[in-house]
FIDREN-709797 format. One record per residue (C-alpha): residue number from 1; residue in one letter; x, y, z. Coordinates in nm, 2 decimals, decimal comma, always signed. Example, Ala and Ser with C-alpha at 12.3 -4.5 7.8 and 13.67 -1.06 7.14 Angstrom:
BEGIN
{1 A {+1,23 -0,45 +0,78}}
{2 S {+1,37 -0,11 +0,71}}
This chain:
BEGIN
{1 X {+5,40 +0,14 -3,44}}
{2 X {+5,33 +0,05 -3,06}}
{3 X {+5,01 +0,31 -3,02}}
{4 X {+4,90 +0,15 -3,38}}
{5 X {+4,87 -0,16 -3,19}}
{6 X {+4,72 -0,01 -2,92}}
{7 X {+4,37 +0,13 -3,09}}
{8 X {+4,21 -0,24 -3,19}}
{9 X {+4,19 -0,29 -2,86}}
{10 X {+4,10 +0,04 -2,74}}
{11 X {+3,88 +0,03 -2,99}}
{12 X {+3,77 -0,30 -2,85}}
{13 X {+3,65 -0,22 -2,47}}
{14 X {+3,42 +0,12 -2,63}}
{15 X {+3,25 -0,12 -2,85}}
{16 X {+3,20 -0,37 -2,53}}
{17 X {+3,06 -0,05 -2,33}}
{18 X {+2,90 +0,08 -2,55}}
{19 X {+2,72 -0,25 -2,57}}
{20 X {+2,65 -0,28 -2,20}}
{21 X {+2,54 +0,07 -2,22}}
{22 X {+2,29 +0,06 -2,54}}
{23 X {+2,14 -0,29 -2,38}}
{24 X {+2,04 -0,17 -2,07}}
{25 X {+1,88 +0,13 -2,26}}
{26 X {+1,62 -0,11 -2,41}}
{27 X {+1,63 -0,32 -2,13}}
{28 X {+1,50 -0,03 -1,91}}
{29 X {+1,27 +0,12 -2,19}}
{30 X {+1,10 -0,23 -2,22}}
{31 X {+1,09 -0,25 -1,83}}
{32 X {+0,90 +0,11 -1,83}}
{33 X {+0,68 +0,03 -2,07}}
{34 X {+0,54 -0,27 -1,83}}
{35 X {+0,56 -0,04 -1,51}}
{36 X {+0,34 +0,22 -1,69}}
{37 X {+0,10 -0,09 -1,74}}
{38 X {+0,14 -0,21 -1,37}}
{39 X {+0,15 +0,16 -1,17}}
{40 X {-0,15 +0,28 -1,39}}
{41 X {-0,45 +0,32 -1,17}}
{42 X {-0,70 +0,04 -1,21}}
{43 X {-0,86 +0,05 -0,88}}
{44 X {-1,20 +0,14 -1,02}}
{45 X {-1,46 +0,07 -0,76}}
{46 X {-1,80 +0,23 -0,77}}
{47 X {-1,92 +0,31 -0,45}}
{48 X {-2,20 +0,47 -0,53}}
{49 X {-2,48 +0,21 -0,41}}
{50 X {-2,35 +0,19 -0,06}}
{51 X {-2,59 +0,12 +0,22}}
{52 X {-2,47 +0,44 +0,33}}
{53 X {-2,66 +0,65 +0,07}}
{54 X {-2,94 +0,51 +0,22}}
{55 X {-2,93 +0,54 +0,62}}
{56 X {-2,67 +0,73 +0,76}}
{57 X {-2,50 +0,69 +1,12}}
{58 X {-2,69 +0,79 +1,48}}
{59 X {-2,52 +0,86 +1,80}}
{60 X {-2,67 +0,78 +2,11}}
{61 X {-2,72 +1,05 +2,39}}
{62 X {-2,54 +0,95 +2,67}}
{63 X {-2,67 +0,87 +2,99}}
{64 X {-3,00 +0,86 +2,82}}
{65 X {-3,28 +0,61 +2,91}}
{66 X {-3,21 +0,49 +2,55}}
{67 X {-2,87 +0,46 +2,64}}
{68 X {-2,93 +0,29 +2,92}}
{69 X {-3,14 +0,03 +2,76}}
{70 X {-2,98 -0,08 +2,51}}
{71 X {-2,61 -0,08 +2,70}}
{72 X {-2,82 -0,35 +2,94}}
{73 X {-2,92 -0,55 +2,70}}
{74 X {-2,59 -0,50 +2,41}}
{75 X {-2,21 -0,50 +2,46}}
{76 X {-2,02 -0,18 +2,39}}
{77 X {-1,86 -0,29 +2,06}}
{78 X {-2,24 -0,42 +1,97}}
{79 X {-2,33 -0,06 +2,05}}
{80 X {-2,06 +0,08 +1,89}}
{81 X {-2,18 -0,13 +1,50}}
{82 X {-2,49 -0,05 +1,57}}
{83 X {-2,44 +0,35 +1,59}}
{84 X {-2,20 +0,31 +1,30}}
{85 X {-2,42 +0,12 +1,07}}
{86 X {-2,75 +0,35 +1,23}}
{87 X {-2,92 +0,10 +1,40}}
{88 X {-2,98 +0,22 +1,75}}
{89 X {-3,34 +0,39 +1,67}}
{90 X {-3,42 +0,04 +1,55}}
{91 X {-3,27 -0,14 +1,85}}
{92 X {-3,37 +0,06 +2,09}}
{93 X {-3,80 -0,05 +1,90}}
{94 X {-3,69 -0,40 +1,92}}
{95 X {-3,57 -0,41 +2,24}}
{96 X {-3,88 -0,25 +2,41}}
{97 X {-4,09 -0,53 +2,24}}
{98 X {-3,88 -0,80 +2,36}}
{99 X {-3,92 -0,66 +2,71}}
{100 X {-4,33 -0,66 +2,67}}
{101 X {-4,37 -0,97 +2,50}}
{102 X {-4,43 -1,31 +2,65}}
{103 X {-4,15 -1,56 +2,65}}
{104 X {-4,42 -1,79 +2,59}}
{105 X {-4,58 -1,67 +2,32}}
{106 X {-4,48 -1,63 +1,93}}
{107 X {-4,31 -1,32 +1,84}}
{108 X {-4,53 -1,05 +1,71}}
{109 X {-4,54 -0,91 +1,35}}
{110 X {-4,40 -0,56 +1,44}}
{111 X {-4,10 -0,77 +1,58}}
{112 X {-4,04 -1,00 +1,33}}
{113 X {-4,02 -0,67 +1,10}}
{114 X {-3,83 -0,48 +1,26}}
{115 X {-3,58 -0,77 +1,26}}
{116 X {-3,59 -0,84 +0,91}}
{117 X {-3,54 -0,49 +0,87}}
{118 X {-3,22 -0,52 +1,15}}
{119 X {-3,10 -0,81 +0,94}}
{120 X {-3,09 -0,63 +0,59}}
{121 X {-2,84 -0,33 +0,73}}
{122 X {-2,63 -0,53 +0,84}}
{123 X {-2,62 -0,72 +0,52}}
{124 X {-2,60 -0,36 +0,36}}
{125 X {-2,33 -0,26 +0,60}}
{126 X {-2,12 -0,64 +0,51}}
{127 X {-2,13 -0,49 +0,16}}
{128 X {-2,01 -0,09 +0,26}}
{129 X {-1,72 -0,31 +0,48}}
{130 X {-1,62 -0,52 +0,18}}
{131 X {-1,61 -0,24 -0,10}}
{132 X {-1,40 +0,00 +0,15}}
{133 X {-1,13 -0,35 +0,18}}
{134 X {-1,17 -0,42 -0,15}}
{135 X {-1,05 -0,01 -0,25}}
{136 X {-0,76 -0,06 +0,00}}
{137 X {-0,66 -0,38 -0,10}}
{138 X {-0,65 -0,32 -0,46}}
{139 X {-0,37 +0,00 -0,42}}
{140 X {-0,25 -0,20 -0,15}}
{141 X {-0,14 -0,46 -0,42}}
{142 X {-0,08 -0,28 -0,71}}
{143 X {+0,24 -0,07 -0,50}}
{144 X {+0,34 -0,39 -0,39}}
{145 X {+0,30 -0,52 -0,76}}
{146 X {+0,52 -0,18 -0,83}}
{147 X {+0,77 -0,22 -0,62}}
{148 X {+0,87 -0,55 -0,69}}
{149 X {+0,90 -0,50 -1,05}}
{150 X {+1,11 -0,20 -0,99}}
{151 X {+1,31 -0,37 -0,75}}
{152 X {+1,36 -0,66 -1,03}}
{153 X {+1,46 -0,37 -1,26}}
{154 X {+1,75 -0,22 -1,02}}
{155 X {+1,87 -0,60 -0,93}}
{156 X {+1,86 -0,69 -1,34}}
{157 X {+2,12 -0,36 -1,40}}
{158 X {+2,31 -0,46 -1,11}}
{159 X {+2,38 -0,83 -1,25}}
{160 X {+2,45 -0,68 -1,62}}
{161 X {+2,71 -0,47 -1,49}}
{162 X {+2,82 -0,74 -1,30}}
{163 X {+2,84 -0,97 -1,56}}
{164 X {+3,01 -0,62 -1,77}}
{165 X {+3,26 -0,59 -1,57}}
{166 X {+3,36 -0,95 -1,50}}
{167 X {+3,36 -1,02 -1,86}}
{168 X {+3,58 -0,72 -1,94}}
{169 X {+3,80 -0,83 -1,71}}
{170 X {+3,86 -1,15 -1,83}}
{171 X {+3,90 -1,05 -2,22}}
{172 X {+4,13 -0,82 -2,10}}
{173 X {+4,31 -1,07 -1,93}}
{174 X {+4,32 -1,31 -2,24}}
{175 X {+4,44 -1,03 -2,43}}
{176 X {+4,72 -0,92 -2,25}}
{177 X {+4,81 -1,29 -2,19}}
{178 X {+4,81 -1,34 -2,58}}
{179 X {+5,00 -1,01 -2,64}}
{180 X {+5,28 -1,12 -2,36}}
{181 X {+5,31 -1,44 -2,57}}
{182 X {+5,40 -1,30 -2,85}}
{183 X {+5,63 -1,01 -2,72}}
{184 X {+5,43 -0,76 -2,73}}
{185 X {+5,47 -0,66 -2,35}}
{186 X {+5,43 -0,28 -2,40}}
{187 X {+5,13 -0,36 -2,53}}
{188 X {+5,02 -0,59 -2,35}}
{189 X {+5,05 -0,33 -2,07}}
{190 X {+4,87 -0,13 -2,22}}
{191 X {+4,56 -0,34 -2,28}}
{192 X {+4,58 -0,43 -1,90}}
{193 X {+4,55 -0,05 -1,84}}
{194 X {+4,24 +0,01 -2,08}}
{195 X {+4,10 -0,32 -1,95}}
{196 X {+4,13 -0,17 -1,56}}
{197 X {+4,00 +0,15 -1,66}}
{198 X {+3,66 +0,00 -1,81}}
{199 X {+3,60 -0,25 -1,50}}
{200 X {+3,66 +0,08 -1,31}}
{201 X {+3,40 +0,26 -1,51}}
{202 X {+3,18 +0,01 -1,50}}
{203 X {+3,25 -0,02 -1,20}}
{204 X {+3,15 +0,37 -1,12}}
{205 X {+2,91 +0,38 -1,29}}
{206 X {+2,71 +0,08 -1,09}}
{207 X {+2,73 +0,30 -0,78}}
{208 X {+2,59 +0,65 -0,94}}
{209 X {+2,32 +0,46 -1,05}}
{210 X {+2,01 +0,58 -0,85}}
{211 X {+1,75 +0,39 -0,82}}
{212 X {+1,45 +0,35 -1,06}}
{213 X {+1,15 +0,48 -1,01}}
{214 X {+0,78 +0,50 -1,14}}
{215 X {+0,52 +0,72 -1,20}}
{216 X {+0,25 +0,59 -0,94}}
{217 X {-0,12 +0,80 -0,97}}
{218 X {-0,32 +0,78 -0,68}}
{219 X {-0,62 +1,04 -0,75}}
{220 X {-0,90 +0,84 -0,49}}
{221 X {-0,63 +0,80 -0,22}}
{222 X {-0,75 +0,61 +0,05}}
{223 X {-0,44 +0,72 +0,28}}
{224 X {-0,50 +1,11 +0,25}}
{225 X {-0,86 +1,06 +0,43}}
{226 X {-0,70 +0,93 +0,71}}
{227 X {-0,41 +1,18 +0,71}}
{228 X {-0,55 +1,46 +0,65}}
{229 X {-0,88 +1,35 +0,81}}
{230 X {-1,21 +1,56 +0,61}}
{231 X {-1,57 +1,64 +0,79}}
{232 X {-1,72 +1,40 +0,55}}
{233 X {-1,50 +1,15 +0,34}}
{234 X {-1,50 +1,09 -0,06}}
{235 X {-1,33 +0,73 -0,02}}
{236 X {-1,51 +0,57 +0,24}}
{237 X {-1,89 +0,48 +0,30}}
{238 X {-2,06 +0,70 +0,60}}
{239 X {-2,06 +0,39 +0,84}}
{240 X {-1,66 +0,31 +0,75}}
{241 X {-1,60 +0,64 +0,81}}
{242 X {-1,79 +0,70 +1,09}}
{243 X {-1,65 +0,39 +1,24}}
{244 X {-1,29 +0,50 +1,17}}
{245 X {-1,32 +0,84 +1,33}}
{246 X {-1,47 +0,66 +1,71}}
{247 X {-1,26 +0,52 +1,99}}
{248 X {-1,25 +0,10 +1,98}}
{249 X {-1,31 +0,10 +2,40}}
{250 X {-1,33 +0,43 +2,64}}
{251 X {-0,99 +0,59 +2,73}}
{252 X {-0,83 +0,46 +2,36}}
{253 X {-0,76 +0,62 +2,07}}
{254 X {-0,99 +0,67 +1,71}}
{255 X {-0,90 +0,46 +1,48}}
{256 X {-0,76 +0,68 +1,31}}
{257 X {-0,54 +0,84 +1,51}}
{258 X {-0,40 +0,52 +1,62}}
{259 X {-0,30 +0,49 +1,22}}
{260 X {-0,21 +0,85 +1,18}}
{261 X {+0,04 +0,75 +1,50}}
{262 X {+0,16 +0,46 +1,29}}
{263 X {+0,24 +0,60 +0,99}}
{264 X {+0,46 +0,92 +1,15}}
{265 X {+0,66 +0,71 +1,20}}
{266 X {+0,68 +0,48 +0,89}}
{267 X {+0,72 +0,84 +0,71}}
{268 X {+0,97 +0,95 +0,99}}
{269 X {+1,22 +0,67 +0,95}}
{270 X {+1,14 +0,69 +0,56}}
{271 X {+1,27 +1,09 +0,52}}
{272 X {+1,55 +1,04 +0,74}}
{273 X {+1,65 +0,73 +0,58}}
{274 X {+1,64 +0,96 +0,30}}
{275 X {+1,81 +1,27 +0,43}}
{276 X {+2,15 +0,98 +0,55}}
{277 X {+2,20 +0,99 +0,15}}
{278 X {+2,12 +1,30 +0,00}}
{279 X {+1,93 +1,61 +0,17}}
{280 X {+1,82 +1,78 -0,10}}
{281 X {+1,65 +1,47 -0,20}}
{282 X {+1,22 +1,56 -0,24}}
{283 X {+1,04 +1,38 -0,04}}
{284 X {+0,76 +1,13 -0,15}}
{285 X {+0,41 +1,24 -0,17}}
{286 X {+0,19 +0,95 +0,01}}
{287 X {-0,08 +1,16 +0,09}}
{288 X {-0,15 +1,36 -0,29}}
{289 X {-0,25 +1,27 -0,58}}
{290 X {+0,04 +1,11 -0,71}}
{291 X {+0,44 +1,09 -0,69}}
{292 X {+0,82 +0,93 -0,87}}
{293 X {+0,82 +0,62 -0,67}}
{294 X {+1,06 +0,40 -0,56}}
{295 X {+1,06 +0,03 -0,49}}
{296 X {+1,16 +0,14 -0,13}}
{297 X {+0,87 +0,44 -0,11}}
{298 X {+0,62 +0,16 -0,32}}
{299 X {+0,68 -0,07 +0,02}}
{300 X {+0,60 +0,19 +0,28}}
{301 X {+0,31 +0,31 +0,11}}
{302 X {+0,20 -0,08 +0,07}}
{303 X {+0,26 -0,16 +0,47}}
{304 X {+0,10 +0,13 +0,51}}
{305 X {-0,25 +0,08 +0,29}}
{306 X {-0,21 -0,32 +0,45}}
{307 X {-0,25 -0,15 +0,82}}
{308 X {-0,57 +0,00 +0,72}}
{309 X {-0,71 -0,26 +0,54}}
{310 X {-0,61 -0,47 +0,86}}
{311 X {-0,88 -0,24 +1,06}}
{312 X {-1,14 -0,23 +0,80}}
{313 X {-1,16 -0,59 +0,83}}
{314 X {-1,20 -0,58 +1,19}}
{315 X {-1,50 -0,40 +1,17}}
{316 X {-1,63 -0,77 +1,00}}
{317 X {-1,52 -0,88 +1,36}}
{318 X {-1,77 -0,57 +1,53}}
{319 X {-2,06 -0,67 +1,31}}
{320 X {-2,07 -1,01 +1,38}}
{321 X {-2,02 -0,94 +1,82}}
{322 X {-2,34 -0,74 +1,74}}
{323 X {-2,51 -1,01 +1,54}}
{324 X {-2,51 -1,23 +1,76}}
{325 X {-2,61 -1,02 +2,08}}
{326 X {-2,95 -0,89 +1,84}}
{327 X {-3,04 -1,32 +1,85}}
{328 X {-2,90 -1,42 +2,11}}
{329 X {-3,21 -1,44 +2,42}}
{330 X {-3,33 -1,13 +2,55}}
{331 X {-3,24 -1,06 +2,96}}
{332 X {-3,49 -1,01 +3,19}}
């Protein structure tokens, strides 16, 4: 008889666990659909019309007369940007014209024509930089948004499990109380055991849950060209690629080497954390065509992209320095 009284109680607790699991599955499917849309690569930026396909970076020969001429007129950062934009031949011509012309006389037509061409190329260069920044910034924001949705999914799952455990415990306590008031002590004890098992099952299930992942694709991966630099980049315009490969000043590493050293720390720390949790877990391929990312992995990727975007935006500062040096009066 006692066993017959226990059956409805056990059935109720099993039903509660089943309902919780079913609700969680339905919610996970809806979230997975949303994640698939957000994680899809929609950063389609056409760089076929960038100025890099019109002109190319030109290096100065160190110690040459042209090098000495320009270094007397322009600073190191301005010259670095001029070489990236491919302006050095025009700067040599205009600097020589400045030395020949009389400051009291109007500028010659040749001088004005060269100045106009330089201005046009600087404007095209700013568009190149903006294109590169837009590509990196888009991928960074996409990674951050996907990470936010994954975190919300994980938080929602934990909250659901917590509420289920609290509800199970409260209902178990009520049923035990009612059974004991009706002098069904044995049934009450069994109900308490069943409720405890249900709560323990929910707790263990919550602990064993793995972080949710998203299939995150990045076929045109800006991080890949920085991590494994090709001779010619298919992601960045030529002047941007030149800038990234050159030292900012004498005795300093290039932008690419600086970024790689910082990213190596980020990836190593991330890998060590994973090995602490589970050594057999596959590492995320940040520099490939895509992978299954957790929120933590996407945060690391977004951080790397953010650092790259900052370096690209700093190019505008060098562009401004060059422009100021061009328009300032020539020193005789």
